C-alpha positions in Angstrom: -41.1 39.0 31.2 -41.8 37.2 28.8 -41.1 40.3 25.9 -37.7 39.4 26.4 -36.7 36.9 23.7 -35.0 33.7 25.3 -31.5 32.6 24.3 -31.5 28.4 23.2 -27.8 27.3 23.2 -26.9 24.2 20.9 -23.7 22.5 21.9 -21.2 19.5 21.4 -18.7 18.4 19.4 -17.9 18.4 15.3 -20.6 17.8 12.9 -23.0 16.2 16.1 -26.0 18.5 14.4 -26.1 21.6 15.8 -26.9 23.7 13.1 -29.3 21.3 11.5 -31.0 20.6 14.7 -31.2 25.0 15.9 -32.6 25.3 12.4 -35.8 22.8 13.3 -35.9 24.0 16.5 -36.2 27.5 15.2 -38.9 26.6 11.8 -40.7 25.1 14.9 -41.0 28.3 17.2 -40.3 31.2 15.4 -37.0 31.9 17.1 -33.5 32.4 14.9 -31.3 30.5 14.2 -27.0 32.4 14.8 -24.8 29.0 13.8 -22.1 29.6 15.0 -20.1 29.4 11.1 -22.5 32.8 10.6 -19.7 34.8 11.7 -17.1 32.8 11.0 -17.2 32.2 7.3 -17.2 36.1 6.8 -13.7 35.9 8.9 -12.2 33.6 7.1 -12.0 35.9 3.9 -9.8 38.3 5.6 -7.8 36.8 8.2 -6.3 33.2 9.0 -8.5 31.4 11.4 -5.7 31.3 14.2 -5.2 35.4 13.9 -5.5 38.0 17.3 -8.1 39.9 14.1 -10.1 36.9 13.5 -10.3 35.7 17.2 -11.3 39.2 18.4 -13.7 39.9 16.0 -15.7 37.0 15.9 -16.5 37.6 19.8 -17.5 41.0 18.9 -19.5 40.4 16.0 -21.2 37.6 18.1 -21.8 39.1 21.2 -22.8 42.8 19.4 -25.8 39.9 17.7 -26.3 38.6 20.7 -26.9 42.1 22.0 -29.7 43.3 19.6 -31.0 40.0 19.8 -31.5 40.4 23.6 -33.1 43.8 23.2 -35.2 43.1 20.0 -39.1 42.0 19.6 -37.2 38.2 18.2 -39.6 35.2 20.7 -36.0 33.9 21.1 -32.6 33.0 19.4 -30.7 29.4 19.0 -27.3 29.9 18.7 -25.0 27.0 18.1 -21.8 26.6 19.7 -18.7 24.0 20.0 -17.6 24.3 23.9 -14.5 22.6 24.6 -15.9 21.5 28.5 -11.4 21.5 28.7 -11.2 25.2 28.0 -12.2 27.4 30.8 -12.1 30.7 28.5 -15.1 28.5 26.5 -17.3 28.5 29.7 -16.2 32.3 29.8 -17.3 33.0 26.4 -21.0 31.5 27.0 -21.3 33.5 30.0 -20.3 36.7 28.2 -22.5 35.3 24.6 -25.1 35.0 27.6 -25.2 38.3 29.6 -27.1 40.0 27.2 -30.2 37.9 27.6 -29.5 37.5 31.8 -29.4 41.0 32.0 -32.5 41.6 30.5 -34.4 38.9 32.7 -34.4 36.1 29.8 -34.6 32.5 29.8 -31.2 30.4 29.2 -31.1 27.2 28.2 -28.4 24.6 27.1 -30.0 21.4 24.5 -26.3 19.4 24.7 -26.8 16.9 21.5 -24.1 14.0 21.6 -23.3 11.2 18.9 -21.0 8.4 18.6 -18.2 10.3 16.3 -18.6 7.6 12.9 -22.5 9.4 12.9 -20.3 12.8 13.1 -17.9 11.6 10.2 -20.4 10.7 8.1 -22.4 14.1 9.3 -19.4 16.2 8.5 -19.8 15.1 4.6 -23.4 16.5 4.3 -24.3 18.8 1.6 -26.3 20.9 3.9 -23.1 21.2 6.4 -21.0 21.7 3.7 -22.9 24.6 2.2 -24.0 26.4 5.3 -19.7 26.2 6.3 -17.5 26.9 2.8 -14.3 26.2 5.1 -14.8 22.3 5.7 -15.6 21.7 1.8 -11.9 20.7 2.1 -13.0 17.0 3.1 -9.4 15.7 4.2 -9.3 18.4 6.5 -12.7 18.0 7.8 -12.5 15.1 9.0 -8.8 15.1 10.4 -9.6 18.1 11.8 -13.1 16.1 13.8 -10.6 13.7 15.1 -8.3 16.2 16.4 -10.9 17.9 18.0 -12.2 14.8 19.3 -8.8 14.0 20.6 -7.8 17.5 22.4 -11.0 18.5 23.7 -13.5 17.2 26.3 -16.8 18.4 24.0 -19.7 17.1 26.1 -20.3 17.5 29.7 -20.2 15.4 32.4 -20.8 17.1 35.7 -21.3 20.5 34.4 -24.9 20.6 34.4 -25.7 18.2 36.8 -29.2 18.9 38.5 -30.2 22.1 35.7 -33.4 22.1 35.0 -32.0 24.6 32.0 -30.0 21.7 30.4 -31.0 18.7 28.7 -28.6 16.3 26.9 -29.5 14.4 23.9 -27.5 11.7 22.3 -28.8 11.4 18.3 -27.3 9.3 16.9 -29.6 7.5 15.4 -32.6 10.4 16.0 -33.7 13.0 13.3 -33.4 16.7 13.5 -36.8 16.4 13.5 -37.3 14.3 16.6 -34.8 15.7 18.6 -36.0 19.6 18.2 -39.5 18.4 19.4 -38.0 16.7 22.3 -36.2 20.1 23.2 -39.1 22.6 22.2 -41.6 19.7 24.3 -38.9 19.7 27.6 -38.2 23.7 27.6 -41.3 24.4 26.9 -40.9 26.6 23.9 
């Protein structure tokens, strides 16, 4: 169905450039960007990250936004998401987030970004990231958080998307957001 908005997940480890690449794809396509911190940051003003209230509301807000976007006249939505592939509940969450689009017959795609840790640590302190993500402004904590997540979780896929045309993996260690967006837009026909 061409009149149903498409959903593009941009996934990858922390500070890989999901938000920046997503914004560039949105600029080129007319899609809207929902980066993961758009729901995280307001909730952190009220509840600690590890609280049940935060967890519950974060998921509920995202689902409601995705439901409304899937039922809108938008051309599509770019949704950035940090998917820990070793956590089964993350795969369940991705399916839950995709469901409103899938139920309407929309195209759902996955742009996966990968980059060297040193590059991501450099990106972690960039002004654009810190402006959109106030919770990352404690630079010592944020630096350690990236290291901790890398040590604890599998943040890039291995076999999960094998042979699937709805997935594109780009190592953006040495690529600009514009170059990555150009490749993704062309690959997916956005």
